[in-house]
N, C-alpha and C positions, 0 to 999 in steps of 0.2 A: 694404446691399442688393446682391445678386449682380449681375454685369454683364448677365445675360440677363433680369433682371426689369424691370418697367416701372411707371411711375406711370400709372394708368388713372383717367380721370374718366368716370363714368356720369351722363348727364343724363336724368332721368326726366321726360318731357314730357307725361304724362297730367295733364289739368287738374283731375281730381276729387280733392280732399283728404280725402274722407270714406270712400271705399270702395276695396277692392283689386280690381284688374283684371288681365287677362292680361299687360298691359304690365309691371305690377309683378312678377309671377312670372317673366317673362322676364329682367328686369333683375337680380332677385335670383339667379337661376340663373347668369347671367353673372358676377356679383360673387362668388358662392361659388366658382365654378371658378377665377376669377382669384386669389382669396386662397389657395386650396389650392395653387396653383402658385407662391406667394410674391410675387405682384404687389401693389403698394400701390394700394388702391382708395378713391376718394372719390366719393360719390353726391350729386348735386344734384337735389333734388326741386322742380321748378318750381312745383308747386301750393302748396308751403309757403313760398315766398319772398315777401317784402314789397317790391314795386317797382311804380311807376306805369307805365302805358302812355305811350309817347311820342306827343304830339299835334301836334308841329310839327317842321319841319326844324331849327329852332334848338335844340329839346330834345336832339336827337342830335348836333348839331355843336358846340354850345357850352354845353349844360346840364351840371349836376353829375351825375356818375355815381352812382346810388343805391348805398348801402353794400352791400346784398345782392348787387348785380350786380358791384361791384368785387371782392368776395370770390370770386365765380365766375370772374371774369377772372384773378385770381391763381392759382386752381386750374388753369385751362386752360393758363396759361403754364408751370406746373410739370409738366404732363402729358406723357407720350409718346404716349398713345393716348386718343381721345375717342369715346364711344359714346352715341348719341342714341336713345332709345326714345320712341315716341308712337303714338297711334291715328289712323287716317285718319277725319276727319269731313267730310262733304260734299266728298270728293275732295281734301282738303288737310289740313294740320296744324291742330290746334285754335288758336283765336285767342290764347289765353294764351301758348302756346308761341311763336307768331309774335311777340308782343309781347316775350317774353323774348329771343328772338334779335335783335330790333331793338335792344334796350337793351344786350345783351352785346357784340354785334359792331358797335358804333358805330365810326366811322372813326378816332377818336382811339386806340382800342384796336387796331384792325386794322393801322393804319399808325403805329406808335409813334414813329418818327423824323421824320415829316413835320410841317411847319408847317401851321397851319390852312388856309391857302390852297392847300396842296399836296395835301390829302387828297381833294379832289373831282375828279371827272372820270375818264374812262376811262384816261388815261395813268398815274394813280396805281397801277393794278393792275400795271403793268410796271416802273415806275421806283422804287417804294418798298419797303423791307423790310416783310415781313408778319409779324405777331406770332407766328403759330403754324406757321411754316415748319419742316419737319422732323418734324412730328407726323402720325400716321395717324388715320383715323377710320372709324367704321361707323355706318350709319343702320339702325335696326330699326323697321319700321312694321307695325302690325297693322290689319286691315281686314275688313269683312264681305264685300266683293266678292272674286272670284278675284284672286289676285296678278297674273296676267298682264294682266288688264284695267287694273289700276292702273299697271303697268309701261309699257304701251304707250299708253294713252289719256291718262294724266295726266303723263307725262314731259315736261320735266325736273322734278326735285324742287327747289323753291326752297331747302330747307334744305341740300342738297348744294352749291348755288351759294354760299351763305353760308359754308360750310366752306371751299370752294376759295378764295374771295376772301381769307380770312385766312391761307392758305398750307397748309392741311391737305391732304396727299396721301400715299398713295392714300386714297380714300374708298370703302369697300365697302358693300354693302347686303344686308339680309335682309328680304324682303317676305313677310309671313305673312297669307295670305288665308283667307276662310271661317272666321273665328274663332268665329262663333256656331253653326256646325254641331254638332249633338249628337255625343257620343262623344269620349273622351279620348285616343285613341291618337295622333292627330296632335299634340295639345298636348304630350303626354309626349315625343314625338320632338323637338319644337322646344325644349322645356326642356333636353333632353339636348344638343342642338346648341349652345344658348347656353352651357351649362356648358363644353363643349369649346372653344368660341371664347374664353371667358374664360380658360381655362388657357393658351391661346396668346397672350392679349391681342391678338386679331386682329379 
């Protein structure tokens, strides 16, 4: 692989495993652009993964990491750039995606060198090595509301905080509003933009 190419992980966070949505088209456009530019692309489809929701603090702190989640963690560790796609439901990410992020970004993964009693508390953020330091990220969210309403009324985004906690920086965002408005021109423009971002792995 050439020096200017990257390992890219695309996380498809739409929870519907049966139907294609605009989130899927956006992620595919990004992936096609990235592959055309020579980047290595791995796609994680959250709706297709087999993992339980965490139901206690002990699940996340000392429970066994599900195999599907462990494979995702391995892919994230190898990545240079991570892109998360999801639809906004009720002003936030879908519940399945939230459960996926809780399982994936558990403290034993985020702070790989820390002892169990060192992973908790605010001081861990500053004192411990973070698993994904040196990697960049992008969050792509689709919504029925205008994007500026989501940006200002619902900020900050918890998924960006999760990314930051694990060391990912910078984290850029693409907020795509009014996706249910009739007419395809805006959609085509966003698909073209995703392809261009994919080519740059940005």
